[in-house]
N, C-alpha and C positions, 0 to 999 in steps of 0.2 A: 342326477348322481353326476355325469359324466364333465357335465359342465363345474362344476364344484371340485372335481378331482384336478380337470386345467388350470382352472386360477391358484389350488394349492401349488404347483406344478411351476407357475411363472412369480408366483411370489419369489420376494430375494433373497435372501439371506445376507440382511445389512450388519459389516462393522466400522466401531465406531474408532479413526483415526485415536491414535493416542497423543496424537500433537494437538490434535483440533476438534474442532466438532462437526463436523464434518464426515459423512459412513459413504462407504466403497461395496462393492458386493466383494465378502469372506470369499478367500482365496484368491481373487484378485488382485497379482501382481500393476497391474496396467491400472485400473482402477484406483488402487493403495501408492501407485505415483498422483497419476491426478488429481487425490489430494490432498498435496501437495501444493500443485502448481492452483488450485485450485483460490485457497489463499494469498496469494500473490497480493491481491486490491485492498488484501488486510491490515498485511505489514508494510505494504509502503506509506503508507504517515505517518511510520514511531519512525522507519529510516530518512525520512525526510524531514521528521522534525529534529533529527540528532546531526543531520545536515547542515540546515537551519541555525543547530543551537553551535555547533563546529564554525561553521562558516559563513553565518551572520551572511548572506546573501540574497536576491529577491526572487534568485530564480524559486530557489529551494522554497521559500514564502508563497510564492505564488503560484508552485502544484503545491502544496502542502494544502491551504483554505482553498483550490480550487476538488481537492479531491471531498474538501468535508462538503463542502460546496451543493456539489455535481450529487453527495451519498446524499440531504435530504432532503436535495430535491428530487431526488427517482421515488425517497419516500412517498412526498408531495403525487409522481407520479401514481405508485403502486395503489394507493388509497383512493386517487381518484380514478383510476382503469380497474384497478379489484377482479385481475386478472386471475383464477388460480393458479398454484403448478400443479405438475404435474402429479397425479399419484401414486407415486412409489412404495408409498408404505415405511416411511422412513419415521424412526422413531424423535430423534432430536432436527426439532421443528424448526426453519427458516423463516418461517414467517407465514402467510397465509398467502399471500397474492407473491406473484412473481412476474408483473408484466409491471415496467423493464426490469432484468437483471441489474442489479446493482453492481456483481463483479464487473460485468460484463462494461458494463456504462464507465465502472470507474475505475476499467484499465486501457480503455478507449481516450480517456480524457489524460490520462500518464502517457501514452501514447503521442497522442498531440503535442502534449509540453517534451517529450523529448526530442521529441524532431524536430523540433522550436528551437529548440536553447543549443543541441548539440551542434547547431550551425555557428556556435559563437569556438568551438573545440578547435584549437592547432592541427592537429593531426587526422586525418582524414582518417585513416585508417585505424581510430577511438572513433573517430565523425560514422564511422562505420560499421563497427561492432557493436556502438548504444546506440544505431538506429536497427538492426539486425535482430541482437535481442528482446527489446521491445517488443517486436513486430512479431516474434518468433513467440515471448512468453504473452499476448494478448491471445494468441491464437490458443493456446494452451491452457489458459484460463474456460476462451468460450467451449474448447469440446469438451474439456473436464464437468463444465457444468450440465450439459446436456448429458454427457459416458454418464454422471453420475444420478442421473435426474433432478437433478434439483430445480430445470427449466426446461425450458422446450427449445425445439432451434430459434422458434420464430421470437419469441421470448429476448433470449439472449439476442438476436442481432436488431431489435428493435433496441436493448440496452446502449448495444455498438453505438448504434445512428444517433439515439440520446448524445451518448459520452461526444462524440466527437462533435457534434454542433453545440453542445456546452462548454468544451474545451478552448473554443473557434469564442464564442462568446464574450469567455471569460478570462481568455487573455488580451483582447481588446478594449476591456472593462477596467483592466490593473491595468492598465499603462500610467495615469496619469497620479498611481497607489506607490511610484516607482522612487521617484523624487524624497516624500513624506514618507517609503521605507526605511529611505538612506540615508536620510537627519534624523529618524529615530535612533536608527541603529549606531548612529556614532555617539548620540544620546548616552545610550546606556551603554556604552563601552566606557567610556569617562567616567558614567560612576559606579562601575561596577571595580573602577580601580582603587575605590577605599577600599574594597573591601578585604583586596590582597592581602594588608596586613596582619589579617586577624587570622589567629593562632591556627583554629580552628579552618581557616579557609586553605589555610599553609600549608595542615599537615593532608588536611586530604589530597589535595594535591603533589603531595611529596615534595614542597621546599622545606619543609621541616628535617626529612631525617638529612637531604642533602647537605643542610646544614651543620648538622654534627656531625657527617661525615665529613664533613673539610675543617671545624671544628678538630675533633682529636687528629686530620693529616698536619695541620697546622701546629699540634700539641707535642705529635713526633717528628717535626722538622727541629725547629724548636729547641729538642730536648738535645 
């Protein structure tokens, strides 16, 4: 009877974050804040995809493909080790297995990529800010996964180590693809000019509106 009462007292009243399927202890402000930081590895690929579309640089391409590949590799490792997550009583399931942590693995990959490519930044202050920010965010991600009881400390540390090793291998393996990426990017840019005269493209780009405004200005000047 006493053990049953103790178990009920230890049970946590989990509340799901309104933005993500991440649960935190109810009325726990730190847990709620960490639930947001916990999703940084999930948001990062979409941010990199946007940068890739706008900038079409190899760094964003390498980072994006590396994050996707590391996530797939982590799923393979999880199915191999089949190590269960902590039994915390979450209602929102993130999968049965938790070794290694894919969130900590992804953020470790991102840390290595940022530290590597930030060396090309001319501004020392900007380079220091980028490096410090990504390291601080990685710590918050690791702490959040353990604090919210989605992973044990061993699972997140293992994910971080696997992520660092994977990132170095990916950077080395992706070097030969740089020339192919640059040539493909140029071809895409050349072919995309064919679509620039389409009315639909001009409309969503806002060029058609500019043309109409300029046309009205010319009419007013002529009158």
